[in-house]
N, C-alpha and C positions, 0 to 999 in steps of 0.2 A: 598461186602465182602462175601466170601464163608462160608457156614455153612452146611457141608455134601454135598448134591447135590442141595442145594438151595442157592439163591442169595438174600441178604438183599436189599430191596428197599432204595435208598438214595434220591430219588426225585419222585414226583407225577406229572402227567399230568392233567391239568385242562381242562375241556370241555367247550368250548365257547358257544355262542348263535347261531351262524350261520357259515357255511363253505363258505359262499359267501363273498369274500373280499370287495365287493362293499358296503356291509352293515356295515363293521367295522368302517368306518368313521362316519356314522350317529350315531351308537351306542356309539362311543367314545365321540362325542359331547354331546350326551344326558347324559351319565354318568358323564362326566366332569361338566356339568351344575348342575346336581343334587348334586354332591360332593361340588361344590363351594357354592350352596345354603345352604347346610347343615352346612358347616363350618362358613360361614358369618352369616347366620341367627341365629344359636345357639350361636355363639360367641358374637353377638350383644345382645342377650337376657341375657347372663351371665354378660356382661359388664353393661348393663342398670340396671339390678336388683342390682348388686353390688354397683353401684354409686348412687342409688336412695334410700335414707332412708325410704321414704314412702312405698317402696315395700319390706321392711324387715319384712315380715309376713310369717307364715307357708306355705301358698299356693305358694308364689313365691320362698321360700326356696326349696320346692320340685321341682318347675319348673326349678330352676337352676341345680339341680341334674339331672333332665331329659335331659336338654340341653347338659350337659357334657357327659352323657351316649350316646346320639345320635352322638356326635362327635367321641367318642371312637368306637362305632359300625361301622359307615360308614368309618372311617379311617382305620379300621382293614381289610375291604374288598375291597373298591373301588380303592385304589392305585394299588393293584395287578391286579384287573380287567382291569384297564386302561392300565397297562403295557401289558397285554395279547392282548388287542384290538389295541393299538397304535404301539407297538414294535414287537408284534408277539411272545413274550416269554411266552409260555403256561405251563412252568414247575415251580414247587415250591419245595424247598428242604423239606426233612423230618422234620427238626427242624422248618422251616418256616411254614409248614403246621400245626404242633402242636401248634405253637405260635398263629397262626390265629384262630385255634379252641379254644384255651384257652380264648382269649380276646373276641371272638364272643359269646361263651357260657356265659362268665361272664356278658357282657353287656346285652344280651337278658334276662338272669335270673334276673339281677338287675332291668331291666326296668319293667318286670312284677310285681315284688314286689313293685316297686316305684309307679306304676299306682294304685295298691291296697291301698297303703298308702295315695295317693292323693284322692282316692275315699272316704276313711274314713274321711279325712280332710273335704271334701265337705259335707259328711253326718252330721258331727258335726256342721258345719257352718249353714246348712239349718234346720236340725231337732232339734238341741240343741243350738240355737243362743245365748241365755242368758248365757250359760256355756262354750261358745267356747273358750274364753281367758283362762279360768281356766283349761280346758281339753287339748287343743292344745297349751300347753306352750312350751318354747324353750327346756326344758329338754326332754320332750316327743318327740319333733320333731328331736332333735339330736339323741336320742336313736333309733328312727325309721330309720333314715338315716344310722346310724352305722349298724343296723341289716340288712338293705337292702344290703349294700356293703359286710358285713361279710358273710352272708348266701350264697349269690351268689358266692363269692370268694371260700368258702368252697366247694360248689357244683362243680364248674369248676375245682378246684384242684383235687378232688376225681376222676372225670370223665377223666380228662387229665392224671392223674397218672395211671388209668386203661388202657388208650390207650398206654401209654409208655411201658407197659409190653407185648404188642402184637407184634408179628413178622409179617412183611410184606415182602413176598418173591416171590410173583407171579405178577399178573397184577397190574399196578400202575396208571391206568387211572380213575380219579374221574369223576363220572357222573354229575358234577356240576361245577360252576365257583368259588366255595369256599370250604374250608375244614371244615366239620362238622361231628359229630359222625355217623349219619345214612349213610353218603356217604363213610366213611372210613371202617366201620365194614365189609362190604362184601369183601373188598380187603385183609383182614387179613388171614393168614394161621394158626392162633392160635385159640383156643376156645374162643368164644366171648359171652358166656351165661351170665357171670357176668356183662359184659359191657351193654348188652341188658337190664338186670334186673335193673341196676342202672339208665339207660337212661329212662326206663318206670317210675321208682319212681320219678325221677326229673321232667318228663313231667306231672305226676299227681299233684305233689306239686306245681311247678311253673306255669303250664298252667291251669289245671282243677281247683285246689283249689283257686288260686288267681282270676281266671275268675268268679267263683261262688261267692266269697267274694265281688268282684266289682259289679256283678249283684245284689247281695243282698243290697249293699249300695245304688245303684241307684233305686232299687225297693222301699226302704224306703224313698228316696228323692222324687220320683215321688208321692208317697202316701201323703207325707207331703205337697208338693206343691199344689196338688189337693184340699187340705183342705183350702187353702188360698182363701178367697172370692173374692177379687178384681183381675181383669185381670192384672193391673199394678204390683201388688205384685207377681203374678205368673211369669210375664216376668222378674222381677228383680231376683227372686229366680233361675229361669232357666238360666239366663245370667251368674250367678256365677259358673255354672258347665257345661255349654254347650260346651266350648272349650275342657275341659278334656274329656267329653263324646265322642266327635268326635275323639280325639286322641286314646281313648280306642277302639272304633269301628274300626278305621283304622288299629291299631296294631294287635288286636286279630283276625280280619278277615284275615289278611295276614298269621298269624301263623296257624290258623285253615286250611286255604286254602293249606298251604304247607304240613302240617303233617297229614291231613286226608286221603291223597292218598297213596297207596303203592308205594315203590321206584322202579318201573320198567316201561318199555315201555314208552308210551307217557306221563305218569304221571311224569316222570323225567323232562319233559319240563314245566309242571305245577309247579313242585317244584322250578325250576329256576325262574319262574315268581313270586312265593310267596317269594323267597329269595330276589329278587329285591325290593319287596314291603317293607319288614322290614329292609333291610340294606341300601337302597338308597332313596326310595320314602318317607317313613315315617319320617326319620330324616330331609329330606328337607322340608316337608310340615308342620311338627309340629310348627316351628317358625311362619309360616304364619298363622296357625290356631289360635295360641295364640295372635298374633299381631292384626289380622284383627277383632277379636271378643273381644278385651280387651282394653278399653280406657286408663287405667293406664299404660299398657306396651307400647302402642303407644306413649303416652306422654313422657315416659322415653327414648324410642328409639329416639324420635325427639330431645330431649335435648342432647343425646350422639352424634348424627350425626351433630347437630348444633355446638357443641363444637369442633368437629374435623375439621370443615371447616376453 
């Protein structure tokens, strides 16, 4: 649609991983496998926890929310990526791009908040075990979950709303396989200062602040565990938070790897790798991490799969 001597962009072109068609089949199989692992694994965790009264505790309540977020995150990105690789359709409509941006930003922000809430839960369980039931009651857990979803939804609504006010009238090739704010801002022909400021504020709050809170919680946990005299007691204490700690390390390492580099040159390839880690690899591995290191979850999953036979 013409606007003076400018044309409004109605679709964007997504940049793939390779221009070699011979690699597309291998990449398609890899991402399809990761997507199925994420859907099946997280779906089984939600089902197992829901059907097991013994797992209706704060830790598994938060784990259910995490599994749901992983499904939303990977389902927002991977179906379109698979379409690009398998069908060769590398375009995405303007509305589709903003919808992808909305749900991706929502799920990523909510996951960082949720990981912080889970770290606080593990801190209370290990450092204040006698008061755990009184502190982490269902009212507080429900309030934390509502806060996670509401705050992240408010953030993504504000940032997506600011993106809607921008005009895109020139280049339409996104230097990534997904739509996100850092990739779209350079393509706009409108002033983007306000968008950049809000993006930095969101990064500081969701990324830096939550990362520091999580580190502080685990610093207190480690200090508390080291005061335990018996080796068996230390192992039991660490076993209750080791799975969550692995998930935190995997998730935040991919986020830091992605956003610590400037968005130009070869760093764009690094940005793609980082995006794959938090949109495909992390959602697929999280169920395995919690299953392999948690006897209660394994027992619940065994019951669910046995009943389905």
